[in-house]
Steps between C-alpha positions, in 0.01 A plus 500: 500500500407803296193508280549671167265765369418269210393222737282741694331620180440143387351410836270803493391418144431137592297606802300746290429232240390255766270754665356601164446138401328429830277804458406389149412153626283645775331730254315220317263578353599843380305490172191330353480119502351310208314172542486322167197285422562275201130488408239747372321743728175372645610157619543390860880534501469856372229586753696368795820667382315832510366423848849425635652794313258742665574368848876486441502856373332620818751316717818574305430863418575450129273433201460130420365457149377195309624442147330243276731309264282217367585228252630145460333369817683750716851445370532848345446676831712249691796542264471878532533478878779242481704748295424800723747651744484310833441818698148427622329745266376242248304207642281224359167389642470159341232232508612138518509486120844656556633164621372288216434695179840428350439126517218557250613792286770492236729775622816647358795616704360853485157396628597259778591541864642285777204416722705386800814715482413804291289678762495580870180389679350773720166371629218266403201730498211258446362156431214454254283190466395411146146426389327326212236724343277501194316772315127533553462494125649149485210355697748296709403534865701230678815293466312193378348714227842626399652154464191364324495786249877475446460137398225587251658800328820699491513757778763761578624661819660839554812567704708816563781355289704197405693362793273660759378294798156521339636340183663221698184447705300471178725225369505321836121511498488364146708199598323430829148543359573320173401793278677731257412864542707702254714775651454860387771726651436871551731786587395526862206436729273784392468410129450132586214576738349753259471232235357255752219727613445608142431139409791476256668220697300250707735429790797626697730408786543824690557678831192603693520879476445549126205260479334579836301802371340277236443186707140389464424749226737486205720223641452174688771407751520120511789401726821608672830324429622483858511245781232691690221738416612860482390762754454725199219278371408245768197368311709389203604131527851374436581298191569201726151526649363473147708195416801658327788397724857629538446817299615781727665820383531819704628821347699763688659841453833630621722806482846457349794729431793463259792280597744694715247709691631561850384306804422830674261605224334158497452512877353850488249411228418165661430665836271763352309253284448259787348782699288604202371145453379498862279805446130395511410729213775347286383144573142600416606658174720202409202268548317687224790401272476137610811512717589423860794681668821298529799692637796353685869544438667499160593134545132402481470644151830341401376156609158543336657609174748210498233244590275609213794508262573139587144365519356670196811449292444126538125526442544701182733236364276211605185658359669619181387858555611742228425859405217547253 
């Protein structure tokens, strides 16, 4: 059976295309990668994004830059990444607010995203216990003092934004302790903590890193909202130890890509980040941000995200949590 010249040319062209496509796939990354942080610079998510970006850049041989796109409790940055090309060059380092903010916020079609199906999980980078803290200026030095003062006068608490785990923890605490601290949402961790230590807001529910430098001076750390004391602050009692039961909320962070990102790219990034998270200097630095390394395969982040979406979706409805 004779092969025509046309068939030969088509076969050569197909082979060339296949080889070129394979070479392009193996070339990732061939240009700078952007990690979007949907919060202002200066917060713990931003700081850890820059830590990972530096290590990734060294390992991948390409610049990895952090781009801050704050607003609307993280939805602005998340929507930007959801709409990006799924080529692995635009990623999102998201705190667990990502899973739950849209239950609280009034979003339009243009400012919403599909939490479970609109992104590709890459790796869960950290877990972060949450703490109850007060400003030194408030004069509140322990949890009993906080609940007593809250029953006498109207007190407020700061959070990094409506729909954040800190916001939900605040409302869970209100119900369990029988008080009504009024929620004051900020656009990120840094401005919330700045107002706390400045004495403009008396209390906060926050990760350890941002309040640690001020613990015992400008801030009093009263309790941790976890089942056990945190290795980050082992002298701080749990809420349960102080009589406030069944109020446990742990924050986390994870790296996501747009829907459609290839499994090969996910595996490459997951492998590198797992190795980065095992570096002693990375773990030490993360501790200063109030975070403990997580890691694992992409399925771990997928399960964590889905579990929070389910649990906190129900809690938000039951507690009547709304954006202020």
